[in-house]
N, CA, C and O atoms as CSV, one atom per row, in Angstrom:
chain,resi,resn,atom,element,x,y,z
A,1,MET,N,N,0.848,-1.183,0.000
A,1,MET,CA,C,0.000,0.000,0.000
A,1,MET,C,C,0.888,1.239,0.000
A,1,MET,O,O,1.990,1.242,0.550
A,2,LYS,N,N,0.388,2.264,-0.617
A,2,LYS,CA,C,1.075,3.547,-0.655
A,2,LYS,C,C,0.146,4.622,-0.117
A,2,LYS,O,O,-0.904,4.896,-0.698
A,3,ASN,N,N,0.546,5.236,1.013
A,3,ASN,CA,C,-0.168,6.381,1.563
A,3,ASN,C,C,-1.605,6.047,1.970
A,3,ASN,O,O,-2.491,6.894,1.858
A,4,VAL,N,N,-1.842,4.825,2.439
A,4,VAL,CA,C,-3.173,4.414,2.901
A,4,VAL,C,C,-3.021,3.801,4.282
A,4,VAL,O,O,-2.205,2.899,4.477
A,5,GLU,N,N,-3.797,4.281,5.236
A,5,GLU,CA,C,-3.829,3.705,6.567
A,5,GLU,C,C,-5.249,3.239,6.847
A,5,GLU,O,O,-6.192,4.027,6.763
A,6,LEU,N,N,-5.406,1.959,7.180
A,6,LEU,CA,C,-6.712,1.378,7.481
A,6,LEU,C,C,-6.792,1.125,8.987
A,6,LEU,O,O,-5.932,0.452,9.556
A,7,ILE,N,N,-7.822,1.667,9.624
A,7,ILE,CA,C,-8.004,1.515,11.065
A,7,ILE,C,C,-9.404,0.974,11.318
A,7,ILE,O,O,-10.390,1.547,10.854
A,8,VAL,N,N,-9.491,-0.133,12.056
A,8,VAL,CA,C,-10.787,-0.714,12.406
A,8,VAL,C,C,-11.017,-0.511,13.898
A,8,VAL,O,O,-10.199,-0.906,14.728
A,9,GLU,N,N,-12.144,0.112,14.221
A,9,GLU,CA,C,-12.577,0.279,15.609
A,9,GLU,C,C,-13.977,-0.277,15.705
A,9,GLU,O,O,-14.929,0.333,15.217
A,10,GLY,N,N,-14.111,-1.447,16.338
A,10,GLY,CA,C,-15.409,-2.125,16.381
A,10,GLY,C,C,-15.792,-2.548,14.976
A,10,GLY,O,O,-15.102,-3.356,14.354
A,11,THR,N,N,-16.884,-2.005,14.479
A,11,THR,CA,C,-17.325,-2.330,13.114
A,11,THR,C,C,-17.131,-1.157,12.156
A,11,THR,O,O,-17.688,-1.154,11.059
A,12,ILE,N,N,-16.351,-0.172,12.560
A,12,ILE,CA,C,-16.117,1.017,11.735
A,12,ILE,C,C,-14.709,0.972,11.145
A,12,ILE,O,O,-13.721,0.847,11.869
A,13,LEU,N,N,-14.636,1.078,9.817
A,13,LEU,CA,C,-13.362,1.155,9.105
A,13,LEU,C,C,-13.094,2.621,8.771
A,13,LEU,O,O,-13.921,3.287,8.148
A,14,THR,N,N,-11.936,3.114,9.191
A,14,THR,CA,C,-11.516,4.473,8.867
A,14,THR,C,C,-10.320,4.385,7.927
A,14,THR,O,O,-9.376,3.635,8.176
A,15,ILE,N,N,-10.369,5.150,6.854
A,15,ILE,CA,C,-9.306,5.175,5.865
A,15,ILE,C,C,-8.650,6.544,5.927
A,15,ILE,O,O,-9.323,7.567,5.805
A,16,LYS,N,N,-7.323,6.564,6.118
A,16,LYS,CA,C,-6.595,7.829,6.165
A,16,LYS,C,C,-5.653,7.913,4.965
A,16,LYS,O,O,-4.867,7.001,4.707
A,17,VAL,N,N,-5.749,9.030,4.237
A,17,VAL,CA,C,-4.915,9.297,3.069
A,17,VAL,C,C,-4.423,10.734,3.177
A,17,VAL,O,O,-5.211,11.649,3.415
A,18,ASP,N,N,-3.115,10.931,3.000
A,18,ASP,CA,C,-2.549,12.277,2.977
A,18,ASP,C,C,-2.648,12.795,1.544
A,18,ASP,O,O,-1.915,12.344,0.664
A,19,LEU,N,N,-3.557,13.742,1.314
A,19,LEU,CA,C,-3.816,14.245,-0.038
A,19,LEU,C,C,-2.694,15.120,-0.586
A,19,LEU,O,O,-2.731,15.504,-1.755
A,20,SER,N,N,-1.698,15.442,0.236
A,20,SER,CA,C,-0.570,16.237,-0.241
A,20,SER,C,C,0.508,15.382,-0.898
A,20,SER,O,O,1.431,15.924,-1.505
A,21,LYS,N,N,0.412,14.062,-0.791
A,21,LYS,CA,C,1.422,13.151,-1.354
A,21,LYS,C,C,1.233,12.998,-2.857
A,21,LYS,O,O,0.160,13.264,-3.398
A,22,ASP,N,N,2.306,12.562,-3.518
A,22,ASP,CA,C,2.297,12.377,-4.970
A,22,ASP,C,C,3.245,11.231,-5.288
A,22,ASP,O,O,4.433,11.308,-4.976
A,23,PHE,N,N,2.740,10.174,-5.902
A,23,PHE,CA,C,3.563,9.016,-6.235
A,23,PHE,C,C,3.812,8.902,-7.734
A,23,PHE,O,O,4.134,7.825,-8.237
A,24,GLY,N,N,3.662,10.014,-8.440
A,24,GLY,CA,C,3.983,10.035,-9.858
A,24,GLY,C,C,2.814,9.623,-10.726
A,24,GLY,O,O,1.700,9.417,-10.244
A,25,PRO,N,N,3.088,9.506,-12.025
A,25,PRO,CA,C,2.018,9.229,-12.987
A,25,PRO,C,C,1.505,7.797,-12.905
A,25,PRO,O,O,2.223,6.881,-12.503
A,26,SER,N,N,0.253,7.628,-13.293
A,26,SER,CA,C,-0.329,6.285,-13.414
A,26,SER,C,C,0.304,5.593,-14.614
A,26,SER,O,O,1.070,6.210,-15.354
A,27,SER,N,N,-0.006,4.334,-14.807
A,27,SER,CA,C,0.571,3.594,-15.938
A,27,SER,C,C,0.133,4.173,-17.278
A,27,SER,O,O,0.870,4.088,-18.260
A,28,SER,N,N,-1.061,4.762,-17.324
A,28,SER,CA,C,-1.525,5.380,-18.571
A,28,SER,C,C,-0.910,6.762,-18.782
A,28,SER,O,O,-0.871,7.270,-19.902
A,29,GLY,N,N,-0.428,7.366,-17.690
A,29,GLY,CA,C,0.144,8.697,-17.767
A,29,GLY,C,C,-0.878,9.815,-17.733
A,29,GLY,O,O,-0.510,10.987,-17.810
A,30,LYS,N,N,-2.151,9.480,-17.619
A,30,LYS,CA,C,-3.206,10.497,-17.639
A,30,LYS,C,C,-3.497,11.085,-16.263
A,30,LYS,O,O,-4.039,12.186,-16.163
A,31,THR,N,N,-3.144,10.367,-15.208
A,31,THR,CA,C,-3.420,10.824,-13.853
A,31,THR,C,C,-2.174,10.700,-12.984
A,31,THR,O,O,-1.213,10.017,-13.338
A,32,THR,N,N,-2.217,11.379,-11.835
A,32,THR,CA,C,-1.150,11.301,-10.846
A,32,THR,C,C,-1.676,10.532,-9.645
A,32,THR,O,O,-2.749,10.842,-9.128
A,33,ILE,N,N,-0.933,9.541,-9.205
A,33,ILE,CA,C,-1.350,8.695,-8.086
A,33,ILE,C,C,-1.069,9.401,-6.767
A,33,ILE,O,O,0.038,9.887,-6.532
A,34,ILE,N,N,-2.085,9.450,-5.911
A,34,ILE,CA,C,-1.957,10.035,-4.576
A,34,ILE,C,C,-1.873,8.928,-3.526
A,34,ILE,O,O,-1.095,9.025,-2.577
A,35,ALA,N,N,-2.678,7.873,-3.700
A,35,ALA,CA,C,-2.679,6.757,-2.754
A,35,ALA,C,C,-3.274,5.530,-3.437
A,35,ALA,O,O,-4.123,5.650,-4.320
A,36,THR,N,N,-2.819,4.345,-3.018
A,36,THR,CA,C,-3.371,3.113,-3.573
A,36,THR,C,C,-3.117,1.936,-2.640
A,36,THR,O,O,-2.103,1.877,-1.945
A,37,THR,N,N,-4.059,1.007,-2.641
A,37,THR,CA,C,-3.829,-0.255,-1.939
A,37,THR,C,C,-3.117,-1.244,-2.859
A,37,THR,O,O,-2.755,-2.339,-2.429
A,38,GLU,N,N,-2.917,-0.872,-4.104
A,38,GLU,CA,C,-2.253,-1.720,-5.115
A,38,GLU,C,C,-2.994,-3.041,-5.289
A,38,GLU,O,O,-2.401,-4.119,-5.251
A,39,GLY,N,N,-4.304,-2.927,-5.480
A,39,GLY,CA,C,-5.157,-4.106,-5.617
A,39,GLY,C,C,-6.010,-4.281,-4.380
A,39,GLY,O,O,-6.071,-3.398,-3.525
A,40,ASN,N,N,-6.665,-5.420,-4.290
A,40,ASN,CA,C,-7.534,-5.688,-3.148
A,40,ASN,C,C,-6.717,-6.250,-1.990
A,40,ASN,O,O,-5.895,-7.147,-2.172
A,41,VAL,N,N,-6.956,-5.709,-0.800
A,41,VAL,CA,C,-6.252,-6.156,0.405
A,41,VAL,C,C,-7.276,-6.437,1.498
A,41,VAL,O,O,-8.398,-5.933,1.456
A,42,SER,N,N,-6.881,-7.237,2.467
A,42,SER,CA,C,-7.764,-7.550,3.591
A,42,SER,C,C,-7.848,-6.377,4.546
A,42,SER,O,O,-6.858,-5.692,4.802
A,43,VAL,N,N,-9.043,-6.154,5.070
A,43,VAL,CA,C,-9.226,-5.179,6.136
A,43,VAL,C,C,-8.599,-5.794,7.388
A,43,VAL,O,O,-8.875,-6.951,7.704
A,44,PRO,N,N,-7.751,-5.035,8.116
A,44,PRO,CA,C,-7.050,-5.605,9.265
A,44,PRO,C,C,-7.973,-6.298,10.265
A,44,PRO,O,O,-8.914,-5.693,10.779
A,45,GLY,N,N,-7.693,-7.571,10.534
A,45,GLY,CA,C,-8.452,-8.336,11.514
A,45,GLY,C,C,-9.843,-8.750,11.087
A,45,GLY,O,O,-10.639,-9.195,11.914
A,46,ARG,N,N,-10.154,-8.607,9.787
A,46,ARG,CA,C,-11.503,-8.890,9.292
A,46,ARG,C,C,-11.420,-9.751,8.043
A,46,ARG,O,O,-10.335,-9.957,7.498
A,47,GLU,N,N,-12.568,-10.258,7.584
A,47,GLU,CA,C,-12.610,-11.052,6.352
A,47,GLU,C,C,-12.889,-10.206,5.113
A,47,GLU,O,O,-12.706,-10.672,3.989
A,48,GLU,N,N,-13.329,-8.970,5.315
A,48,GLU,CA,C,-13.639,-8.094,4.192
A,48,GLU,C,C,-12.363,-7.664,3.464
A,48,GLU,O,O,-11.267,-7.657,4.023
A,49,LYS,N,N,-12.558,-7.310,2.200
A,49,LYS,CA,C,-11.457,-6.817,1.364
A,49,LYS,C,C,-11.771,-5.388,0.929
A,49,LYS,O,O,-12.929,-4.971,0.907
A,50,ILE,N,N,-10.716,-4.646,0.584
A,50,ILE,CA,C,-10.882,-3.285,0.076
A,50,ILE,C,C,-9.864,-3.053,-1.035
A,50,ILE,O,O,-8.724,-3.513,-0.966
A,51,GLY,N,N,-10.302,-2.331,-2.053
A,51,GLY,CA,C,-9.417,-1.883,-3.124
A,51,GLY,C,C,-9.620,-0.387,-3.279
A,51,GLY,O,O,-10.745,0.073,-3.476
A,52,LEU,N,N,-8.530,0.380,-3.190
A,52,LEU,CA,C,-8.654,1.839,-3.175
A,52,LEU,C,C,-7.614,2.465,-4.090
A,52,LEU,O,O,-6.445,2.082,-4.060
A,53,ASN,N,N,-8.035,3.424,-4.899
A,53,ASN,CA,C,-7.145,4.263,-5.691
A,53,ASN,C,C,-7.588,5.706,-5.523
A,53,ASN,O,O,-8.760,6.027,-5.722
A,54,VAL,N,N,-6.661,6.571,-5.159
A,54,VAL,CA,C,-6.925,8.003,-5.085
A,54,VAL,C,C,-5.973,8.653,-6.072
A,54,VAL,O,O,-4.762,8.437,-6.019
A,55,TYR,N,N,-6.534,9.455,-6.979
A,55,TYR,CA,C,-5.717,10.059,-8.034
A,55,TYR,C,C,-6.317,11.385,-8.448
A,55,TYR,O,O,-7.457,11.707,-8.114
A,56,LYS,N,N,-5.517,12.152,-9.190
A,56,LYS,CA,C,-6.014,13.415,-9.724
A,56,LYS,C,C,-5.551,13.535,-11.170
A,56,LYS,O,O,-4.583,12.900,-11.590
A,57,LYS,N,N,-6.256,14.352,-11.904
A,57,LYS,CA,C,-5.899,14.595,-13.296
A,57,LYS,C,C,-4.494,15.174,-13.354
A,57,LYS,O,O,-4.146,16.067,-12.582
A,58,LYS,N,N,-3.700,14.661,-14.269
A,58,LYS,CA,C,-2.321,15.103,-14.393
A,58,LYS,C,C,-2.280,16.584,-14.770
A,58,LYS,O,O,-3.013,17.041,-15.647
A,59,GLU,N,N,-1.398,17.322,-14.082
A,59,GLU,CA,C,-1.261,18.743,-14.352
A,59,GLU,C,C,-0.537,18.941,-15.692
A,59,GLU,O,O,0.398,18.207,-16.012
A,60,ALA,N,N,-0.970,19.920,-16.455
A,60,ALA,CA,C,-0.355,20.200,-17.748
A,60,ALA,C,C,1.064,20.703,-17.552
A,60,ALA,O,O,1.341,21.470,-16.630
A,61,ALA,N,N,1.957,20.266,-18.424
A,61,ALA,CA,C,3.371,20.668,-18.307
A,61,ALA,C,C,3.640,21.988,-18.977
A,61,ALA,O,O,4.774,22.465,-18.968
């Protein structure tokens, strides 16, 4: 995972992402990656899965 924190309290899942981060262009080059689970991952201590991508439109050069 990149820039994703998953916290489970009881039955509540909280996802924390720092929106100021930048991990460079996506594979298509059209967007900039801010955070990703890099596919589906297990929710800590649970059977559920989560897949998350946070991105923004690539800034013009």
